C-alpha positions in Angstrom: 23.9 -9.4 -9.2 26.7 -7.0 -10.0 26.3 -3.6 -8.2 28.7 -0.7 -8.2 31.0 -0.6 -5.2 31.7 2.6 -3.2 34.8 4.5 -4.2 37.5 5.0 -1.5 36.7 8.7 -1.7 33.1 8.1 -0.9 33.9 5.9 2.1 36.3 8.5 3.4 33.7 11.2 3.0 31.0 9.3 4.9 31.5 11.0 8.2 31.2 14.4 6.5 28.2 13.3 4.5 26.4 12.0 7.6 27.2 15.2 9.6 25.8 17.5 6.8 22.7 15.4 6.4 22.1 15.3 10.2 22.5 19.1 10.4 19.8 19.5 7.7 17.4 16.8 8.8 18.1 16.3 12.5 20.1 13.4 13.9 16.9 11.2 14.0 16.5 11.7 10.3 19.7 10.0 9.3 20.6 6.3 9.8 24.2 5.3 9.3 25.2 2.6 11.8 26.0 -0.6 10.0 23.6 -2.8 12.0 20.7 -0.3 11.4 21.4 -0.1 7.7 20.7 -3.9 7.3 17.0 -3.1 7.3 17.5 -1.2 4.1 19.9 -3.5 2.3 17.1 -5.0 0.0 13.5 -4.7 -1.0 11.0 -7.5 -1.7 13.5 -9.0 -4.2 15.3 -10.4 -1.2 17.8 -12.5 -3.2 20.0 -9.4 -3.6 21.3 -7.3 -0.7 23.7 -4.3 -0.5 23.8 -2.0 2.5 23.8 1.7 1.5 26.2 4.4 2.9 23.3 5.9 4.8 19.6 6.4 4.9 17.7 9.7 5.2 14.1 10.0 6.3 12.9 13.5 5.7 9.6 14.9 7.0 8.9 17.4 4.2 9.5 18.3 0.6 11.9 21.0 1.7 14.0 18.4 3.7 14.0 16.2 0.6 15.4 19.1 -1.4 18.1 19.8 1.2 19.2 16.2 1.3 19.3 16.0 -2.5 21.5 19.2 -2.7 23.9 17.8 -0.1 24.3 14.5 -1.9 24.6 16.3 -5.3 27.4 18.5 -4.0 29.3 15.5 -2.7 28.7 13.4 -5.7 26.7 10.7 -3.8 23.9 8.8 -5.7 20.4 8.7 -4.2 18.1 5.7 -4.2 14.4 6.8 -3.6 12.4 4.4 -1.5 8.8 4.2 -0.6 7.8 1.1 1.5 10.4 -1.3 0.0 7.9 -3.7 -1.5 9.4 -3.7 -5.0 9.6 -7.1 -6.5 12.0 -6.0 -9.2 14.8 -4.6 -7.0 13.6 -1.1 -7.7 14.9 0.3 -4.4 17.9 -2.0 -4.0 20.8 0.4 -2.9 24.3 0.5 -4.3 27.1 0.5 -1.8 28.0 4.1 -2.6 24.5 5.5 -2.3 22.1 7.1 0.2 18.6 5.8 0.4 16.0 8.6 0.7 12.8 7.2 2.2 9.5 9.0 2.3 7.9 6.8 5.0 7.5 9.8 7.4 5.7 11.9 4.8 2.3 10.2 5.2 -0.3 13.0 5.5 -3.5 13.8 3.6 -3.1 17.4 2.4 -6.4 18.1 0.7 -9.6 16.3 -0.2 -12.0 17.8 -2.8 -15.1 15.6 -3.2 -16.9 17.8 -5.8 -13.9 17.7 -8.1 -13.0 14.1 -7.1 -9.4 14.4 -6.1 -7.2 13.9 -3.0 -3.7 15.4 -2.5 -1.4 13.4 -0.3 2.2 13.0 0.7 3.6 10.0 -1.1 4.7 8.1 2.0 1.0 7.2 2.5 0.1 3.6 1.8 -2.1 2.7 -1.1 -4.9 1.4 1.0 -4.8 4.4 3.4 -5.8 6.7 0.5 -9.1 4.8 0.1 -9.4 4.7 3.9 -9.3 8.5 3.9 -12.3 8.9 1.5 -14.4 5.7 1.8 -16.6 7.3 4.6 -17.8 9.7 2.0 -18.5 7.0 -0.6 -15.3 7.3 -2.6 -12.3 5.1 -3.3 -8.9 5.1 -5.0 -8.9 2.6 -7.8 -5.4 1.1 -8.2 -5.2 -1.8 -5.8 -1.9 -3.8 -6.0 -1.8 -6.9 -3.9 0.6 -5.2 -1.5 -1.7 -2.2 -1.1 -1.8 -2.6 2.7 2.0 -1.8 2.8 3.1 -0.3 -0.5 3.5 3.5 -0.7 2.1 5.9 -3.3 5.6 7.0 -4.1 6.5 3.4 -5.3 3.1 3.1 -7.1 4.0 6.2 -9.1 7.6 5.0 -9.7 6.4 1.6 -11.0 3.0 2.6 -12.5 1.4 0.0 -10.3 -1.9 -1.7 -11.1 -3.9 -4.4 -9.4 -6.8 -6.7 -9.7 -9.3 -3.9 -10.7 -7.0 -2.2 -13.3 -9.0 -3.8 -16.1 -11.8 -1.3 -15.6 -10.2 1.5 -13.8 -6.6 1.6 -15.2 -3.3 1.6 -13.5 -1.6 4.5 -11.6 -1.0 6.7 -14.6 -4.8 6.7 -15.3 -5.5 7.9 -11.8 -2.6 10.4 -11.3 -3.4 14.0 -11.8 -0.3 15.8 -10.6 2.9 15.6 -8.5 5.3 17.7 -6.6 8.8 16.7 -7.5 12.3 17.3 -6.3 14.8 17.4 -9.2 18.4 16.3 -9.3 19.4 19.9 -8.6 17.3 20.0 -5.5 14.7 22.2 -7.0 11.0 21.8 -6.2 8.6 21.7 -9.2 5.0 20.9 -9.7 3.7 18.9 -12.7 0.0 18.6 -13.5 -2.5 19.3 -10.8 -6.1 19.3 -9.8 -7.5 19.6 -13.3 -8.6 17.0 -15.8 -7.0 18.4 -18.9 -3.6 20.0 -18.4 -2.0 22.0 -21.1 1.5 21.6 -22.6 3.7 18.5 -22.8 2.6 15.4 -20.8 5.6 15.4 -18.4 3.4 13.6 -15.9 3.3 10.6 -18.3 7.1 10.6 -18.4 7.4 10.8 -14.6 4.9 8.0 -13.8 6.7 4.7 -14.3 10.1 6.3 -14.4 11.3 4.2 -11.4 12.8 7.0 -9.4 15.2 7.8 -12.3 14.0 11.4 -13.0 13.2 12.9 -9.6 11.7 12.3 -6.1 7.9 12.6 -6.0 6.9 14.0 -2.6 3.3 14.9 -3.1 0.6 13.4 -5.4 -2.8 14.6 -6.6 -4.9 11.5 -7.2 -8.3 10.9 -8.8 -10.9 9.4 -6.5 -14.1 7.8 -7.7 -17.6 7.2 -6.3 -17.9 3.8 -4.9 -20.0 1.5 -7.1 -23.6 0.6 -6.0 -22.7 -3.1 -5.8 -20.3 -5.8 -7.0 -20.4 -9.5 -7.5 -17.8 -12.1 -8.5 -18.3 -15.5 -10.2 -15.8 -18.4 -9.7 -15.1 -20.6 -12.7 -13.0 -23.8 -12.8 -11.6 -25.4 -16.0 -9.8 -28.6 -17.1 -6.8 -26.7 -18.4 -5.0 -23.4 -18.1 -5.2 -23.0 -21.9 -9.0 -23.3 -21.8 -9.2 -20.7 -19.0 -7.0 -18.4 -21.0 -9.2 -18.8 -24.1 -12.3 -18.0 -21.9 -10.6 -14.8 -20.8 -10.1 -13.7 -24.4 -13.7 -14.5 -25.3 -15.1 -12.5 -22.3 -13.1 -9.5 -23.4 -14.4 -10.0 -27.0 -18.0 -10.1 -25.8 -17.9 -6.4 -25.1 -18.4 -6.7 -21.3 -15.7 -5.1 -19.3 -15.6 -6.7 -15.8 -14.0 -4.8 -13.0 -11.5 -7.8 -12.6 -10.6 -11.1 -14.2 -8.1 -13.0 -12.1 -6.4 -16.4 -12.9 -5.0 -19.1 -10.7 -3.6 -22.5 -11.8 -3.7 -25.8 -10.0 -0.5 -25.4 -8.1 -1.5 -22.0 -6.8 -5.1 -23.2 -6.0 -3.9 -26.0 -3.8 -1.4 -23.8 -1.9 -3.9 -21.1 -1.5 -6.6 -23.4 -0.2 -4.2 -25.0 2.3 -3.4 -21.5 3.5 -6.7 -19.5 3.4 -9.4 -22.2 3.2 -11.5 -20.2 0.8 -13.5 -23.1 -0.4 -11.9 -23.4 -3.9 -12.4 -26.6 -5.9 -9.4 -28.8 -5.9 -10.2 -31.0 -8.9 -9.7 -28.2 -11.5 -6.6 -27.2 -13.4 -7.3 -23.5 -13.4 -9.7 -20.9 -11.8 -11.0 -17.6 -13.0 -12.5 -15.0 -10.7 -14.6 -12.6 -12.7 -16.2 -9.6 -10.9 -18.6 -7.0 -12.3 -20.2 -4.0 -10.6 -23.0 -1.6 -10.9 -26.7 -1.6 -10.1 -28.5 -4.9 -9.5 -29.9 -5.0 -13.0 -26.5 -4.1 -14.5 -24.8 -6.8 -12.5 -27.3 -9.4 -13.7 -27.0 -8.4 -17.3 -23.2 -8.5 -17.3 -23.0 -11.9 -15.4 -25.6 -13.4 -17.9 -23.3 -12.6 -20.8 -20.2 -13.8 -18.9 -21.7 -17.1 -17.9 -22.9 -17.6 -21.5 -19.4 -17.2 -22.8 -17.9 -19.4 -20.0 -20.4 -22.2 -20.8 -19.0 -22.4 -24.3 -15.7 -23.5 -22.7 -17.4 -26.2 -20.6 -16.3 -25.2 -17.1 -16.1 -27.9 -14.5 -17.3 -25.3 -11.8 -19.4 -22.2 -12.3 -20.2 -20.6 -8.9 -21.8 -17.2 -8.7 -21.6 -15.4 -5.3 -25.0 -15.0 -3.6 -23.9 -13.0 -0.5 -21.2 -10.7 0.8 -19.7 -13.5 2.7 -19.4 -15.7 -0.4 -17.8 -12.7 -2.3 -15.3 -12.2 0.5 -14.4 -15.9 0.5 -13.8 -15.9 -3.3 -11.5 -12.9 -3.0 -9.8 -14.2 0.2 -8.0 -16.9 -1.6 -6.8 -14.6 -4.4 -5.6 -11.9 -2.0 -3.8 -14.6 0.0 -2.1 -16.2 -3.0 1.3 -14.7 -2.8 1.7 -15.4 0.9 0.4 -18.9 0.5 3.0 -19.7 -2.1 5.7 -19.3 0.5 4.6 -22.8 1.8 6.1 -24.3 -1.4 9.5 -22.7 -1.1 11.3 -19.6 -2.2 10.0 -18.0 -5.4 10.6 -15.3 -8.0 7.5 -13.4 -9.1 7.5 -12.1 -12.7 5.1 -9.7 -14.3 5.4 -10.0 -18.1 2.4 -8.8 -20.0 0.9 -10.3 -23.2 -2.0 -9.6 -25.5 -5.1 -11.4 -24.1 -5.4 -13.4 -27.2 -1.9 -14.9 -26.6 -2.7 -16.1 -23.1 -3.3 -19.8 -24.1 0.0 -20.0 -26.1 2.1 -18.2 -23.5 0.7 -20.4 -20.7 1.5 -23.5 -22.7 5.0 -22.1 -23.5 5.6 -21.3 -19.8 4.7 -24.9 -18.8 7.1 -26.2 -21.4 9.9 -24.0 -20.2 9.3 -25.0 -16.6 9.6 -28.7 -17.6 12.8 -28.0 -19.5 14.4 -26.3 -16.4 13.0 -28.9 -13.9 11.3 -26.2 -11.8 7.7 -25.7 -10.7 5.9 -22.5 -11.9 2.6 -21.4 -10.4 0.5 -18.9 -12.3 -1.7 -16.3 -10.6 -2.3 -13.1 -12.4 -4.5 -10.3 -13.7 -5.9 -12.1 -16.8 -8.1 -9.3 -18.1 -5.2 -7.2 -19.2 -2.8 -10.1 -19.8 -0.6 -9.1 -16.9 1.0 -12.5 -16.0 2.6 -13.3 -12.7 4.5 -16.6 -13.0 5.9 -17.7 -9.7 9.0 -19.7 -10.1 9.5 -22.0 -7.1 13.1 -22.9 -6.1 15.3 -23.6 -3.1 17.5 -20.6 -2.3 19.8 -22.8 -0.1 20.6 -25.2 -3.0 23.7 -24.2 -5.0 22.8 -23.1 -8.5 19.0 -23.1 -7.9 18.7 -19.3 -7.9 20.6 -19.0 -11.1 18.5 -21.6 -12.7 15.3 -19.8 -11.6 16.6 -16.6 -13.0 17.4 -18.2 -16.3 13.9 -19.7 -16.5 12.4 -16.3 -15.6 14.4 -14.6 -18.4 13.2 -17.1 -20.9 9.6 -16.6 -19.8 9.9 -12.9 -20.2 11.4 -13.3 -23.6 8.4 -15.5 -24.5 6.1 -12.7 -23.4 7.9 -10.1 -25.5 8.0 -12.4 -28.5 4.2 -12.9 -28.2 3.8 -9.1 -28.6 3.9 -8.2 -25.0 6.3 -6.5 -22.7 8.7 -7.2 -19.9 6.7 -5.6 -17.1 3.0 -4.8 -16.4 3.4 -3.2 -13.0 6.5 -4.3 -11.1 8.9 -2.3 -13.2 12.3 -3.1 -14.6 14.6 -2.4 -11.6 17.6 -4.6 -11.5 15.6 -7.8 -12.3 14.9 -7.0 -16.0 17.5 -4.4 -16.9 19.6 -6.8 -19.0 16.5 -8.0 -20.8 15.7 -4.4 -22.0 17.8 -5.1 -25.1 15.5 -8.0 -26.0 12.5 -5.6 -26.1 14.2 -2.4 -27.4 16.6 -1.7 -30.1 19.8 0.2 -29.2 18.4 3.4 -30.7 15.2 3.1 -28.6 17.2 2.6 -25.4 19.5 5.5 -26.3 16.5 7.8 -26.7 15.1 6.7 -23.3 18.5 7.4 -21.7 18.6 10.8 -23.4 15.4 11.7 -21.4 17.1 10.7 -18.2 20.1 13.0 -19.2 17.7 16.0 -19.3 16.2 15.3 -15.8 19.3 13.9 -14.2 22.4 14.8 -16.2 24.9 13.2 -13.7 22.8 10.0 -13.4 22.7 10.3 -9.6 19.1 9.0 -9.1 18.5 5.3 -8.6 21.8 4.1 -10.2 22.2 0.6 -11.8 18.5 0.2 -12.6 16.3 0.0 -15.7 19.0 0.2 -18.3 21.7 -2.4 -19.1 24.4 -1.9 -16.5 27.2 -1.2 -18.9 25.2 1.5 -20.7 24.0 3.2 -17.5 27.4 3.2 -15.8 28.9 4.6 -19.0 26.4 7.5 -18.9 26.9 8.0 -15.2 30.7 8.3 -15.7 30.5 10.6 -18.8 
């Protein structure tokens, strides 16, 4: 992966840069020793590594602003970082950059139950937001699989979703306001603790902008009353295409489950070996469909869903009868990504397609995997067509990574050609930047880059991401 190298000037200025940052943030707020920088040389897309010049760990919005001003004055790019769980290389540093991490900014600032919001520093983990309010019967809806570790800052940057986004939406649907540090080091607030803000929807521009427009230090998030109850049903089918068709028919039935999750045979077996969740091993694909509400609402919804499923002749149809059974059904799904590590190294994609196109895209993915001679496991949020093909390869075998990447690019092109998009929740990062030209015309990309020009005229935030490298480097040097 080609990344910009540090200029000689930047390397010569490193000592001055570190001294100025340490003066503003304290010596313990700056990491610059080569061995210590190794912890920040990559994110969860571990195939690519590049140590930064330095890392800063501010404790407040004001310290973030000071660090940004220092870097701006010295012409040093900044890579914002939450918890480093990005699967798209979203927080991969360049060699001439400073990583600005918000991990120390992890406090709850305000909770307002009557108006259903919580205001937090963005270094808080996703799951800890729900932990702060669940005692009062509330929860924070977006639930990415990495929610135990991933930070709210990264969720906002990538507009993250999760298993329950079918009913509750992704981050943008649950984000009410942010405090943001601009490229000039100014502190601004966008949106806030109100349901219908006036003026331009700048919050919609910021959410999903991948750290390209500013550094979000505080967030006002919508919290919801916990449902009265929830119940999943497990379905097994004789083919992935049949399972995909069942998903489309469930959506057409008018019932909106809280989640519809898909797993294919390769993933089922790996997960069962790892988590022992009691999944059937003689099926080609599984669906986990969960509904929630009162007892009568759950029964009515499940009745419709089972009726739809039976039209597709499931090999297994197992409705949870207890909390223990529900926990076991979800245990396997929540363990899937860790379980796949038993099979080898893998790349996890997140192309999204219209639900009606799931059968065709699943068949096309299988055909591409056969063409490249690599295994692909599928586990994904089927209800909104957010696919997660896991391409299995051997990172130690020469040429295997490149082959896996080429297969991944073809799968993502397939998603776009089916009327979908390159990313449902992981973001573009470095992984998909050169595929943006497949989804967008040159004029469309130019307009998006014009927006970045307004927020970050010198292109100093999160360089070498999102846009094709030649285009972004051209703007950066303009």
